[in-house]
C-alpha positions as CSV (number, residue, x, y, z in Angstrom):
1,X,-23.7,112.5,89.3
2,X,-22.4,112.3,92.9
3,X,-22.7,115.5,95.1
4,X,-20.0,116.7,97.3
5,X,-21.4,115.3,100.4
6,X,-21.3,111.6,98.9
7,X,-17.7,112.0,97.6
8,X,-16.5,113.4,101.0
9,X,-18.3,110.5,102.7
10,X,-16.5,107.9,100.6
11,X,-13.2,109.5,101.0
12,X,-13.6,109.6,104.7
13,X,-14.4,105.7,104.5
14,X,-11.4,105.2,102.4
15,X,-9.0,107.3,104.4
16,X,-10.4,106.2,107.7
17,X,-10.1,102.6,106.9
18,X,-6.6,102.9,106.0
19,X,-5.8,104.9,109.1
20,X,-7.5,102.4,111.2
21,X,-5.5,99.5,109.9
22,X,-2.2,101.4,110.3
23,X,-3.1,102.3,113.9
24,X,-4.1,98.7,114.8
25,X,-1.0,97.1,113.2
26,X,1.4,99.7,114.8
27,X,-0.2,99.0,118.2
28,X,-0.1,95.1,117.8
29,X,3.4,94.9,116.4
30,X,5.5,95.0,119.6
31,X,3.3,92.3,121.3
32,X,3.2,90.5,117.9
33,X,7.1,90.4,117.8
34,X,7.5,89.2,121.4
35,X,5.3,86.2,120.6
36,X,7.4,85.4,117.5
37,X,10.5,85.6,119.6
38,X,8.7,83.6,122.4
39,X,7.7,80.8,120.2
40,X,11.2,80.9,118.2
41,X,9.4,81.7,115.0
42,X,12.8,82.6,113.3
43,X,14.0,82.8,109.7
44,X,16.0,79.9,108.3
45,X,18.3,81.0,105.5
46,X,18.0,78.8,102.6
47,X,20.7,76.3,101.9
48,X,19.8,75.4,98.3
49,X,18.8,77.5,95.4
50,X,15.6,76.9,93.3
51,X,17.6,74.8,90.9
52,X,18.5,72.5,93.8
53,X,22.2,73.5,94.0
54,X,23.9,75.1,97.2
55,X,23.1,78.7,97.7
56,X,26.4,79.6,99.2
57,X,26.7,83.1,97.9
58,X,23.1,84.0,99.3
59,X,23.8,82.2,102.6
60,X,27.0,84.5,102.9
61,X,25.2,87.5,102.2
62,X,22.4,86.8,104.6
63,X,23.8,84.7,107.4
64,X,23.4,87.6,109.8
65,X,19.5,87.5,109.3
66,X,19.2,84.0,110.4
67,X,16.8,83.9,113.3
68,X,15.2,87.1,112.7
69,X,11.5,86.7,113.4
70,X,9.4,85.9,110.5
71,X,5.6,85.2,109.4
72,X,5.0,88.9,109.9
73,X,2.5,88.4,107.2
74,X,0.0,87.0,109.8
75,X,-0.1,90.6,111.4
76,X,-0.7,92.1,107.9
77,X,-3.6,90.1,106.7
78,X,-4.9,89.6,110.3
79,X,-5.1,93.4,110.7
80,X,-6.8,93.7,107.3
81,X,-9.5,90.9,108.1
82,X,-9.9,92.7,111.5
83,X,-10.8,95.9,110.0
84,X,-13.3,94.3,107.6
85,X,-14.9,92.8,110.5
86,X,-15.1,96.0,112.5
87,X,-16.6,97.8,109.4
88,X,-19.2,95.1,109.2
89,X,-20.1,95.5,112.9
90,X,-20.3,99.2,112.6
91,X,-22.3,98.9,109.4
92,X,-24.7,96.4,111.1
93,X,-25.2,98.8,114.1
94,X,-26.0,101.8,111.7
95,X,-22.9,103.7,112.7
96,X,-21.5,103.8,109.1
97,X,-23.5,103.2,105.9
98,X,-21.0,100.8,104.3
99,X,-19.3,97.6,105.0
100,X,-15.9,96.5,103.4
101,X,-17.6,93.2,103.2
102,X,-19.1,93.4,99.7
103,X,-20.1,90.5,97.3
104,X,-19.4,92.0,94.1
105,X,-16.1,94.0,95.2
106,X,-14.3,92.4,98.1
107,X,-15.4,88.7,98.7
108,X,-12.7,87.3,96.4
109,X,-9.9,89.7,97.3
110,X,-10.5,88.8,101.0
111,X,-10.7,85.1,100.1
112,X,-7.6,85.2,98.4
113,X,-5.8,87.2,101.2
114,X,-6.8,84.6,103.7
115,X,-6.3,81.4,101.7
116,X,-3.0,82.4,100.1
117,X,-1.8,83.6,103.5
118,X,-2.6,80.3,105.0
119,X,-0.7,78.5,102.3
120,X,2.2,80.8,102.9
121,X,1.9,80.1,106.8
122,X,2.3,76.4,106.2
123,X,5.3,76.9,104.1
124,X,6.8,79.4,106.6
125,X,6.2,76.9,109.5
126,X,7.8,74.0,107.6
127,X,10.8,76.2,106.8
128,X,11.2,77.4,110.6
129,X,11.0,73.6,111.6
130,X,13.4,72.5,108.9
131,X,10.9,70.1,107.5
132,X,11.3,69.0,103.9
133,X,14.2,68.7,101.5
134,X,14.0,72.5,100.8
135,X,12.9,73.3,104.3
136,X,9.3,74.0,103.4
137,X,6.8,73.0,100.9
138,X,8.2,71.5,97.7
139,X,8.0,73.6,94.6
140,X,5.5,71.1,93.0
141,X,3.2,71.0,95.9
142,X,3.2,74.6,96.3
143,X,2.4,75.3,92.7
144,X,-0.4,72.7,92.8
145,X,-2.1,74.6,95.7
146,X,-1.6,77.9,94.0
147,X,-3.4,76.4,90.9
148,X,-6.3,75.0,93.1
149,X,-6.6,78.4,95.0
150,X,-6.4,80.4,91.7
151,X,-8.7,78.2,90.1
152,X,-11.5,78.7,92.6
153,X,-11.1,82.5,92.1
154,X,-11.2,82.1,88.3
155,X,-14.4,79.9,88.6
156,X,-16.1,82.6,90.8
157,X,-15.1,85.5,88.6
158,X,-16.4,83.6,85.3
159,X,-19.3,81.8,86.7
160,X,-20.8,84.0,89.3
161,X,-19.6,87.5,88.5
162,X,-19.9,87.1,84.7
163,X,-16.3,88.2,83.8
164,X,-14.9,87.1,80.4
165,X,-13.2,90.3,79.0
166,X,-9.8,91.5,79.1
167,X,-9.5,95.4,78.9
168,X,-7.0,97.1,76.5
169,X,-5.4,100.1,77.9
170,X,-5.6,102.0,74.6
171,X,-8.2,104.7,74.1
172,X,-10.8,103.7,71.5
173,X,-10.2,100.1,71.5
174,X,-12.8,97.9,73.0
175,X,-12.3,95.1,75.6
176,X,-11.4,91.7,74.2
177,X,-14.0,88.9,75.2
178,X,-11.9,85.8,75.6
179,X,-14.7,83.5,76.8
180,X,-13.6,80.5,78.8
181,X,-10.0,81.3,78.3
182,X,-10.7,83.9,81.0
183,X,-10.1,81.1,83.5
184,X,-6.6,80.0,82.5
185,X,-5.7,83.7,82.1
186,X,-6.8,84.4,85.5
187,X,-5.0,81.6,87.0
188,X,-1.8,82.7,85.3
189,X,-2.1,86.3,86.5
190,X,-2.6,85.3,90.2
191,X,0.1,82.6,90.3
192,X,2.6,84.9,88.4
193,X,1.8,87.9,90.7
194,X,2.0,85.8,93.9
195,X,5.3,84.3,92.9
196,X,6.8,87.8,91.7
197,X,6.1,89.5,95.0
198,X,7.5,86.3,96.8
199,X,10.7,86.5,94.9
200,X,10.9,90.4,95.5
201,X,10.5,89.8,99.4
202,X,14.3,89.4,99.8
203,X,15.7,92.6,101.3
204,X,14.5,94.8,104.3
205,X,11.5,96.9,103.1
206,X,11.8,96.1,99.3
207,X,8.6,94.2,98.9
208,X,6.6,96.1,101.3
209,X,7.2,99.5,99.9
210,X,6.6,98.4,96.2
211,X,3.4,96.7,97.4
212,X,2.1,100.1,98.9
213,X,2.7,101.8,95.7
214,X,0.9,99.2,93.7
215,X,-2.1,99.0,96.0
216,X,-2.3,102.6,96.1
217,X,-2.3,102.9,92.4
218,X,-5.1,100.2,92.2
219,X,-7.0,101.9,94.8
220,X,-7.2,105.1,92.8
221,X,-8.2,103.0,89.6
222,X,-10.9,101.1,91.7
223,X,-12.4,104.4,92.9
224,X,-12.4,106.1,89.4
225,X,-14.2,103.0,88.1
226,X,-16.8,103.4,90.8
227,X,-15.9,100.5,93.1
228,X,-15.1,102.7,96.3
229,X,-15.4,99.7,98.7
230,X,-12.6,98.1,96.9
231,X,-10.8,101.4,97.0
232,X,-11.3,101.2,100.7
233,X,-9.8,97.5,100.9
234,X,-6.8,98.8,99.0
235,X,-6.3,101.6,101.5
236,X,-6.7,99.1,104.5
237,X,-4.0,96.9,102.8
238,X,-1.7,100.0,102.3
239,X,-2.4,101.0,105.9
240,X,-1.5,97.5,107.3
241,X,1.6,97.2,105.0
242,X,2.8,100.6,105.9
243,X,2.7,99.7,109.6
244,X,4.7,96.6,108.8
245,X,7.3,98.7,106.9
246,X,7.6,100.9,109.9
247,X,9.3,98.0,111.7
248,X,10.8,96.3,108.5
249,X,13.1,99.2,107.2
250,X,16.7,98.1,107.8
251,X,17.5,96.7,110.0
252,X,14.1,94.8,110.0
253,X,12.7,93.7,113.2
254,X,10.8,90.9,111.6
255,X,10.1,89.7,108.0
256,X,6.5,89.1,106.3
257,X,7.5,85.5,105.1
258,X,5.5,83.6,102.5
259,X,2.4,84.0,104.6
260,X,2.7,87.7,103.6
261,X,4.2,87.7,100.1
262,X,2.1,85.1,98.6
263,X,-1.1,86.4,100.2
264,X,-0.5,90.0,99.1
265,X,0.9,89.2,95.6
266,X,-2.2,87.0,94.7
267,X,-4.6,89.7,96.2
268,X,-2.8,92.3,94.0
269,X,-3.4,90.1,91.0
270,X,-7.1,89.5,91.8
271,X,-7.7,93.2,92.3
272,X,-6.1,93.9,88.9
273,X,-8.7,91.5,87.3
274,X,-11.6,92.9,89.4
275,X,-11.0,96.4,88.1
276,X,-10.5,95.0,84.6
277,X,-6.8,96.4,84.6
278,X,-5.0,93.2,84.0
279,X,-2.7,94.7,81.2
280,X,-1.9,97.6,83.4
281,X,-0.7,95.2,86.2
282,X,2.7,94.5,84.7
283,X,3.2,98.3,84.4
284,X,2.4,99.3,87.9
285,X,4.1,96.2,89.1
286,X,6.9,96.4,86.8
287,X,9.6,95.9,89.6
288,X,7.9,92.6,90.4
289,X,7.9,91.6,86.9
290,X,11.6,92.4,86.6
291,X,12.4,90.3,89.7
292,X,10.5,87.3,88.5
293,X,12.0,87.6,84.9
294,X,15.6,87.6,86.5
295,X,14.6,84.3,88.2
296,X,13.2,82.7,84.9
297,X,16.3,84.0,82.8
298,X,18.7,82.6,85.4
299,X,17.1,79.2,85.6
300,X,16.8,79.0,81.7
301,X,20.4,80.0,81.2
302,X,21.7,77.4,83.8
303,X,19.6,74.7,82.5
304,X,20.3,74.9,78.9
305,X,23.5,76.9,78.5
306,X,25.3,75.8,81.8
307,X,26.1,79.4,82.8
308,X,24.6,82.1,84.9
309,X,23.4,85.5,83.7
310,X,23.2,87.0,87.1
311,X,25.6,86.5,90.1
312,X,22.6,85.5,92.3
313,X,18.8,85.7,91.4
314,X,16.4,87.3,92.0
315,X,18.0,90.5,90.7
316,X,18.3,92.5,93.9
317,X,20.6,89.8,95.2
318,X,22.7,90.3,92.0
319,X,23.3,94.0,92.8
320,X,23.9,93.1,96.5
321,X,26.8,90.7,95.4
322,X,28.2,93.7,93.2
323,X,28.6,95.6,96.5
324,X,25.5,97.9,96.6
325,X,24.3,98.5,100.0
326,X,20.9,96.9,100.8
327,X,19.2,100.4,101.6
328,X,20.6,101.7,98.1
329,X,19.1,98.8,96.2
330,X,15.8,99.1,98.1
331,X,15.6,102.9,97.8
332,X,16.3,102.7,94.0
333,X,13.9,100.1,93.3
334,X,11.2,102.1,95.2
335,X,12.0,105.1,93.0
336,X,11.5,103.1,89.8
337,X,8.5,101.5,91.2
338,X,7.0,105.0,92.1
339,X,7.5,106.2,88.5
340,X,5.9,103.2,86.7
341,X,3.0,103.2,89.3
342,X,2.3,106.8,88.4
343,X,2.5,106.1,84.7
344,X,0.4,102.9,85.1
345,X,-2.2,104.9,87.1
346,X,-2.5,107.5,84.5
347,X,-2.8,105.1,81.6
348,X,-5.5,103.1,83.5
349,X,-7.5,106.3,84.3
350,X,-7.3,107.3,80.6
351,X,-8.6,103.7,79.8
352,X,-11.4,104.1,82.3
353,X,-12.4,107.6,80.9
């Protein structure tokens, strides 16, 4: 049983790490934005939908955003890694007792953040330069890399960490041991979460606000499950994303791009697997699920029934086309996201107990 001093020490590490990430990102953002403008790292509005047809409605809605600096995700995960490095230096110097670099709790989340972030950065760069038929990585090539990177994480979890069980969020029901099937399940969860967050990142502040809610929830669950280093990493992610959101509220000063959405989405999925809260993830990340489903439904309907269910997919653009203000959509999605995050967190805590 922990004493009060130990609890306070851990909470100071968690809150201090998150605050440090927020301060660093806030301080660096003006300089970072100037560099994006200097090197003309501006968003290119997509001309074609995922299905390949002309995205005329989307282009009309977002033409004014063309040229806005993008690749803000570099600042987010760059700040997170910087804070991790600082914690390692302070720990080695004896100033603090714990580093945020921990083999069992944070190696894979940090690897995921950096590797998926680099993949997204390549996609963003190709988009900015107008390279490729879709101005970026092709869907097949991007999916191939998502599978490769997710596969590495799945192998580490299964072979090195010994994970093979999926917890059921119902009191009294034991976790299900799925054996080697854990690997494809892991890959599916990571790819789905990365793409879902990527789909959601379409309005100023939408994805970042929902990500803060989701990582806060998993930070609480990680702490309750005894993984306070992972909880501290969640706090760092929240701090960095919160600083980004400070400048991303309408009208956004810059966008996170794929280098942010893919990295943060995949990392969220990894943390859900690491905390054995895989089945809680669709609840806490309910709005991400809705966004992804709207795309799947739209593509399926157009392919097999030759008609659209939504005016534009993902669903936030559907409401935009209906005449809702961008800020209205974002706020309402945040509200729903907050409600389900609280519900999911409570359900996860009951499961841990």
